[in-house]
Each structure stands twice: as structure tokens, then as C-alpha cells.
C-alpha positions as CSV (number, residue, x, y, z in Angstrom):
1,M,34.6,58.4,38.7
2,N,35.2,59.7,35.8
3,F,38.1,56.4,35.3
4,Q,34.8,54.0,36.6
5,K,32.5,55.9,33.7
6,A,34.9,55.3,30.8
7,L,35.6,51.9,32.7
8,I,31.8,51.1,32.1
9,A,31.4,53.3,28.9
10,G,34.2,50.5,27.4
11,L,32.3,47.4,28.5
12,L,28.6,48.6,27.2
13,L,30.1,50.1,24.1
14,P,30.8,46.8,22.1
15,L,27.7,45.0,23.9
16,L,25.7,47.8,22.7
17,I,27.1,47.1,18.4
18,F,27.0,43.6,19.5
19,T,23.0,43.6,20.3
20,G,22.3,46.3,17.5
21,C,24.0,43.2,14.7
22,N,22.2,41.0,16.0
23,N,18.3,42.9,16.8
24,D,16.0,40.6,15.3
25,N,14.0,44.0,14.5
26,D,16.6,44.9,11.6
27,P,14.2,46.6,8.5
28,A,17.9,44.6,7.1
29,I,16.8,41.2,8.2
30,E,13.0,41.8,8.8
31,S,12.4,42.1,4.7
32,T,14.0,39.6,3.2
33,P,11.5,37.7,1.3
34,P,11.2,34.0,2.7
35,L,12.6,31.1,0.1
36,V,11.2,27.8,-1.1
37,T,14.1,25.5,-0.7
38,S,12.1,22.1,-1.8
39,T,8.5,20.2,-2.7
40,D,7.2,17.2,-3.3
41,P,7.1,15.5,-5.6
42,L,10.0,17.7,-7.4
43,N,9.4,19.4,-10.3
44,N,8.4,17.3,-13.8
45,A,8.8,13.9,-11.2
46,V,6.9,11.2,-12.9
47,D,4.4,7.6,-11.9
48,V,4.1,10.4,-8.5
49,S,0.8,7.9,-6.7
50,R,-2.3,8.7,-6.6
51,N,-2.4,9.0,-3.1
52,K,0.2,11.0,-2.8
53,T,0.7,14.2,-0.4
54,V,1.9,17.7,-2.2
55,S,4.3,19.1,0.5
56,I,6.9,22.0,0.0
57,T,9.4,23.4,2.5
58,F,10.7,26.8,3.0
59,N,13.9,28.2,4.1
60,E,12.6,29.9,7.9
61,E,8.9,29.8,9.3
62,M,5.7,31.0,8.1
63,D,2.7,32.6,9.6
64,P,0.3,29.3,10.3
65,A,-2.5,32.0,8.7
66,S,-1.2,32.7,5.8
67,I,-0.6,29.0,4.8
68,N,-4.2,27.9,3.5
69,A,-6.5,26.3,0.5
70,S,-5.9,30.2,-0.9
71,T,-1.9,30.4,-1.3
72,F,-1.4,26.3,-1.4
73,T,-3.7,25.3,-4.0
74,L,-3.5,22.2,-6.3
75,Q,-4.6,22.2,-10.3
76,Q,-5.2,19.6,-13.1
77,G,-5.1,21.7,-15.5
78,T,-7.9,24.9,-15.5
79,T,-9.8,22.0,-12.7
80,F,-9.1,23.4,-9.0
81,I,-8.6,19.9,-7.0
82,T,-10.4,19.7,-3.4
83,G,-8.5,18.9,-0.6
84,V,-6.6,20.4,2.8
85,V,-3.6,22.3,3.3
86,A,-2.0,22.1,6.8
87,Y,2.1,23.4,7.6
88,A,3.5,22.8,11.1
89,G,7.7,22.9,11.3
90,T,8.7,25.1,7.9
91,A,6.5,22.7,5.9
92,A,3.1,23.3,4.0
93,T,1.5,19.8,2.7
94,F,-1.5,19.7,0.8
95,T,-3.6,16.2,0.8
96,S,-6.1,16.1,-1.8
97,T,-10.1,15.1,-0.5
98,A,-9.9,12.6,-3.5
99,N,-7.7,10.3,-5.3
100,L,-6.2,11.9,-8.2
101,N,-6.4,10.4,-11.8
102,A,-4.2,8.4,-12.9
103,N,-1.7,9.6,-15.7
104,L,-2.6,13.5,-15.4
105,V,-0.3,16.3,-15.2
106,Y,-0.6,18.2,-12.2
107,T,0.3,21.6,-11.5
108,A,1.0,22.8,-7.3
109,T,1.3,26.4,-6.1
110,I,2.2,28.5,-3.4
111,T,1.5,32.3,-4.3
112,T,2.7,35.5,-2.7
113,G,0.0,35.8,-0.4
114,A,2.7,33.1,2.5
115,K,3.9,35.3,4.7
116,D,7.0,34.3,7.0
117,L,6.4,35.3,10.5
118,A,7.9,39.1,10.0
119,G,4.8,39.8,7.0
120,N,7.2,39.5,4.6
121,A,6.0,37.8,1.3
122,L,7.8,35.5,-1.3
123,A,8.9,37.2,-3.8
124,S,6.4,35.5,-6.4
125,N,5.2,32.9,-6.9
126,T,5.9,29.6,-7.4
127,S,4.5,26.3,-9.1
128,W,5.4,23.3,-10.1
129,D,4.1,19.6,-12.0
130,F,4.2,15.6,-11.3
131,T,2.5,13.4,-14.3
132,T,0.7,10.9,-11.8
133,G,0.9,7.4,-12.2
134,G,-0.9,4.3,-12.8
135,S,-3.4,3.3,-16.2
136,S,-6.6,5.2,-17.6
137,A,-7.2,1.8,-18.4
138,V,-8.7,-1.3,-16.6
139,L,-5.1,-2.8,-14.6
140,D,-4.0,-6.4,-17.2
141,D,-5.1,-8.9,-14.5
142,V,-1.9,-11.9,-13.1
143,D,-2.7,-15.1,-15.5
144,L,-1.7,-17.9,-12.5
145,G,-1.7,-20.5,-15.6
146,S,-1.8,-24.0,-13.8
147,A,-1.6,-23.3,-10.3
148,A,-5.1,-21.8,-11.6
149,D,-6.4,-25.6,-11.2
150,Y,-5.9,-25.6,-7.7
151,V,-7.4,-23.7,-4.7
152,I,-5.2,-24.7,-2.6
153,L,-1.0,-25.8,-3.5
154,A,1.2,-25.5,-1.5
155,K,5.4,-27.0,-1.6
156,T,6.2,-27.7,1.7
157,A,3.4,-28.7,3.8
158,I,-1.2,-28.0,4.0
159,N,-1.9,-28.4,7.9
160,N,-5.4,-28.7,9.3
161,S,-7.2,-29.2,12.2
162,S,-10.4,-29.7,13.0
163,T,-12.7,-30.5,10.4
164,S,-12.4,-27.4,7.7
165,A,-15.1,-27.6,3.9
166,I,-12.4,-27.2,1.2
167,T,-14.3,-26.2,-2.8
168,G,-11.4,-27.2,-4.9
169,D,-8.9,-29.6,-5.9
170,L,-5.3,-29.3,-3.5
171,G,-2.0,-29.2,-4.8
172,L,1.4,-30.2,-2.8
173,S,4.6,-30.1,-4.9
174,P,7.5,-30.9,-4.4
175,A,7.5,-32.6,-0.8
176,A,4.9,-36.0,-0.4
177,T,2.1,-36.8,0.4
178,T,2.5,-37.3,4.7
179,Y,2.9,-33.6,4.9
180,I,-0.9,-33.4,3.8
181,T,-2.1,-34.1,7.8
182,G,-5.9,-33.2,9.2
183,L,-7.6,-34.2,6.2
184,A,-8.2,-38.0,6.2
185,L,-7.3,-38.8,2.8
186,V,-8.5,-42.0,1.3
187,D,-5.9,-42.8,-1.3
188,F,-6.8,-44.1,-5.2
189,T,-4.2,-43.9,-8.2
190,G,-2.4,-40.0,-9.1
191,Y,-4.7,-38.4,-6.4
192,A,-6.4,-38.7,-3.2
193,T,-9.8,-37.8,-2.0
194,S,-11.5,-36.2,1.4
195,S,-14.6,-35.4,2.9
196,Q,-13.6,-32.3,3.9
197,V,-12.5,-31.6,0.0
198,T,-14.8,-30.6,-2.4
199,G,-13.0,-31.8,-5.4
200,N,-9.4,-34.1,-5.7
201,V,-5.8,-34.3,-3.7
202,Y,-2.7,-33.8,-4.8
203,A,0.5,-35.2,-3.6
204,A,4.4,-34.8,-5.8
205,D,4.8,-38.6,-4.7
206,M,1.4,-39.6,-6.7
207,A,1.4,-41.5,-9.6
208,D,1.9,-39.9,-13.2
209,P,0.6,-37.5,-15.0
210,T,0.4,-35.5,-11.1
211,P,4.4,-34.2,-10.7
212,I,4.7,-33.1,-13.5
213,N,1.4,-32.1,-13.7
214,L,2.0,-30.8,-10.5
215,T,6.1,-29.3,-11.4
216,T,4.1,-27.2,-13.9
217,A,1.4,-25.6,-11.3
218,V,4.5,-25.0,-8.6
219,N,6.3,-22.8,-11.2
220,N,3.5,-20.4,-13.3
221,M,2.4,-20.2,-8.9
222,I,6.3,-18.4,-9.0
223,T,5.8,-16.7,-12.0
224,A,3.1,-15.4,-11.5
225,Y,4.3,-14.1,-8.5
226,N,6.6,-12.2,-10.1
227,D,4.2,-10.8,-12.5
228,A,2.4,-9.6,-9.3
229,A,5.6,-7.8,-8.2
230,D,7.0,-6.4,-10.4
231,R,3.8,-4.7,-12.1
232,P,5.5,-1.2,-12.6
233,S,3.7,2.8,-12.3
234,P,1.6,1.7,-8.7
235,D,-0.8,3.9,-8.3
236,F,-1.4,3.8,-4.7
237,V,2.2,3.6,-3.0
238,E,2.3,3.2,0.8
239,L,-1.3,4.1,1.2
240,G,-2.5,4.8,5.1
241,T,0.4,3.7,6.5
242,G,-0.5,-0.4,5.6
243,N,-3.4,0.3,7.9
244,I,-5.9,-0.3,4.8
245,G,-9.0,-0.7,8.1
246,G,-12.1,0.8,7.0
247,M,-11.3,1.6,3.4
248,T,-13.0,1.4,0.3
249,L,-10.8,1.2,-2.2
250,T,-10.7,0.8,-6.4
251,P,-9.4,-0.6,-8.8
252,G,-6.2,-0.4,-9.1
253,L,-2.1,-1.0,-8.5
254,Y,-0.9,-0.8,-4.5
255,K,1.8,-1.4,-3.0
256,W,3.6,-0.9,0.5
257,S,7.3,-1.5,1.3
258,S,6.5,-3.1,4.3
259,T,3.6,-4.9,7.0
260,V,0.2,-4.6,5.8
261,T,-3.0,-5.0,8.3
262,I,-6.3,-4.8,7.9
263,P,-8.0,-4.3,11.4
264,S,-11.5,-3.5,10.6
265,D,-13.3,-4.6,7.5
266,L,-12.7,-3.7,3.8
267,T,-14.6,-3.4,0.5
268,L,-13.3,-3.8,-2.9
269,I,-15.7,-1.2,-5.6
270,G,-15.5,-2.0,-8.8
271,G,-16.5,-3.9,-11.9
272,A,-16.7,-7.1,-12.9
273,D,-14.1,-6.6,-15.3
274,D,-11.9,-4.9,-13.1
275,V,-8.3,-5.9,-11.7
276,W,-7.2,-5.2,-8.3
277,I,-3.2,-5.9,-8.1
278,F,-1.5,-5.9,-3.9
279,Q,2.0,-5.6,-3.9
280,I,2.7,-6.1,0.2
281,D,6.8,-6.4,0.4
282,G,6.0,-7.1,3.7
283,D,3.6,-9.5,6.9
284,L,-0.1,-9.5,5.7
285,T,-2.4,-9.5,8.8
286,Q,-6.3,-9.8,8.7
287,S,-7.3,-9.3,12.6
288,A,-10.3,-11.8,13.6
289,A,-14.4,-11.6,12.8
290,V,-12.7,-8.6,10.1
291,S,-14.6,-8.9,6.5
292,V,-13.3,-8.3,2.6
293,T,-16.4,-7.6,1.1
294,L,-17.1,-6.8,-2.7
295,S,-18.9,-4.3,-4.2
296,G,-20.6,-3.4,-7.9
297,G,-20.5,-6.2,-9.4
298,A,-16.1,-6.9,-8.8
299,E,-15.3,-10.8,-9.1
300,A,-12.9,-12.9,-6.6
301,E,-11.2,-13.9,-9.5
302,N,-9.0,-10.8,-10.4
303,I,-8.1,-9.7,-7.2
304,F,-4.8,-10.7,-6.5
305,W,-2.9,-10.3,-2.8
306,Q,1.1,-11.2,-3.1
307,I,2.5,-11.0,-0.6
308,A,6.2,-11.4,0.3
309,G,5.8,-11.9,3.9
310,E,3.4,-14.6,5.5
311,A,-0.6,-14.6,5.3
312,T,-2.5,-14.5,8.7
313,F,-6.8,-14.8,9.1
314,G,-8.2,-14.2,11.9
315,T,-10.7,-16.1,13.7
316,T,-14.1,-15.7,11.4
317,S,-12.3,-13.4,9.1
318,H,-13.7,-13.9,6.0
319,F,-11.0,-12.8,2.5
320,E,-11.4,-12.2,-1.2
321,G,-8.7,-13.1,-3.7
322,N,-5.6,-14.7,-4.7
323,I,-4.1,-15.2,-2.8
324,L,0.1,-15.5,-3.5
325,S,2.6,-16.0,-1.0
326,M,6.2,-16.6,-0.9
327,T,6.1,-17.9,2.6
328,G,3.6,-18.7,4.9
329,I,-0.4,-18.8,4.7
330,T,-2.3,-19.1,7.9
331,F,-6.2,-19.4,8.4
332,Q,-7.1,-19.2,11.9
333,T,-10.0,-20.7,13.7
334,G,-13.5,-20.2,11.4
335,A,-12.0,-17.8,8.5
336,S,-13.3,-18.1,5.3
337,M,-11.8,-17.1,1.6
338,N,-13.3,-16.5,-1.9
339,G,-10.5,-17.1,-3.9
340,R,-7.4,-19.6,-4.2
341,A,-4.6,-19.7,-1.5
342,L,-1.2,-20.1,-3.6
343,A,1.7,-21.0,-0.9
344,Q,5.3,-21.2,-1.8
345,T,5.7,-23.2,2.0
346,A,2.7,-23.7,3.8
347,V,-1.5,-23.7,3.5
348,I,-2.7,-24.0,7.4
349,L,-5.9,-24.6,7.8
350,D,-8.4,-24.9,11.3
351,A,-11.8,-25.5,10.5
352,N,-11.8,-23.6,7.2
353,A,-13.9,-23.0,4.8
354,I,-12.3,-22.5,1.5
355,T,-13.6,-21.7,-2.3
356,K,-12.5,-22.1,-5.2
357,V,-13.4,-18.5,-7.6
358,E,-13.6,-19.7,-11.5
């Protein structure tokens, strides 16, 4: 019996020692304050997008009730920014209710009111600064050069189905006249006409000076595309993760690294001299019967959509602005646009109303 008691004691003692060393209620462990491991943006970051969600990550799970608008704040100078605070996993986020202002310093702070699950507070307040990108001045527009003379300018083809109504000149280069289809062209010296076009139609194989004029226009189109694509310090980055339907967008420089969709009506609001530049590294797709509308005096001629992929506009949709597409532009049946369709490949039409803006 004594032997059995000794054996049991020998087995339990290491277990008790092991359990004691890992006791979650050990005061030595539970009194350790949580730590901040990272912030986004980083301290002293510059050119931060004006729609940035500010975040902070801890080294352990925190008490969600202690992460709130009182303990996690954002300021511009002495002004507190209104926003929504959320917490998940080991990270807290602050999303401003309105877009941040351009080119200003903001300060984010997490206070000692933030506690871990055991009730231990941060050892001290943690603050960090960042500076927003963009400019408080009016954005410079994109110089289209002689490409601005055309409502549609393409390099490989202009194809039309059904009857369209196009207001403005059309240009195609280096492709020849035969790559313009569906417009029933009537040839003249150096240009052609069509009952569907209020303006003239030009192609690279027509009489001088049309070829050189088109070469210049196409080169200007490419230069304009590169200018729009290379603009630095965007105001807004990855807005809506690419879904901008239902939004109202103020003037500025917008950038996305992938496809942008417009599944519901979009409004651009601003004055007659305000400029919008949209940098899209993927495709642009607008859904059927969806409209882009202008408000506050905004002008389509001051709106530039730089699209690395394809631009597709759904049936009976309406669009505003200058399209600078590295790939193709397709207007599906009944779609309309005020602006210019400038493509480095082809423009496809189907019973569309396309009107050049001045």
C-alpha cells in the first residue's frame, strides 16, 4: 500500500508542477501588459490615400469592449475625426466617416484604456503620424493633344452594328479604311462621311494630310494615356475594392490595381474646372442600364479614365468622360456616352449614341 501511494505521488508531482507552470491564472503571466506590434499606415508615412482605413495590431487578443471611439482616435491637429472603430482577431481599425483631406498630417492614438482579455492595459498611450497624399489644388487635366479632335480614335478597327448616332470625327490608324465597318462610308478625298456620323471619318490609307494627322493624333493619345497612368500621389486607392457603384465621387486622382465595376449609378460631383483622373490597372465594366451622371457643374471633358484592360459598357448604359484604353472599348446595344473613346486597339459599337464634348 505504501508502495502504491509513493508511486501515485511520484506520478502526480510532475503533473502538478507542469500544470502550475502553465496556469493561465499565474499572476506573473496575467499582469503582463499587451503590446502594439504594428500600425498601418506606418509612423511618418507619406502619400497615404484619403480613404485609408487606419489599423493597429496587438501581440495578443484584446477585450473588444475596450477598443472603441474613446480609446482609438484619429486627429488632424486638434480636431478629432469622426469614424467607425472595429475590432477582430488581434487588430483594430478606424474608418473615417468622410474622406480625409489632401496633403495634411493626421495623428492616430490608442490609449491605455485598451486592455487585453485579462484586464491588463497598455503600458502607455501609443500615437503615430502620417501625411495624406493628393493635393488641395485643382488637379491638372490630361493634355490629349490632337487626339482631342476625335470622338472615336482607334488603331486597329472601328466596327459598328445596327444604326448608331455619332457626333464628332472618327479616326483610325495605322489600320486602313476597310477596318471601319457598319457605317456605310461615302468616300471623299482625304476623308469619308456617313449618315450615322455628324462629322468626318478618317483612316490611315486616305489622301494627305490625313495619314500624318492621324499618326500625330495616335501618338498624342498614347502620350496622354501614359501621363494619366503616371500621375503620382493618388487621393484615393482601391476605393470600394473596385466596386464604385452607388458612390458620389469628388474631384481627384483615383487608383486601382485591378478591375473596376460600376454595377449601379455613379455620380461625379464638382465644379466646371474640377478634374477627375481614374487609374485602372485592369478592366472597366459598367452594367446594363446604369448611368454615370455629373453634378454641381462638372464637365465630361475634365474626366479621364485610364484603363489598362478592356472597357465595356452594358446595354442602354450611359457614361461620361474621356476613355483612354490600352486595350479595346466595347459599347453594347443602346449604350451612350458624352466624351471620347480613345483606344489603342479597337472600338466596337452597336446602336450607340456617342457625343464628343468640347
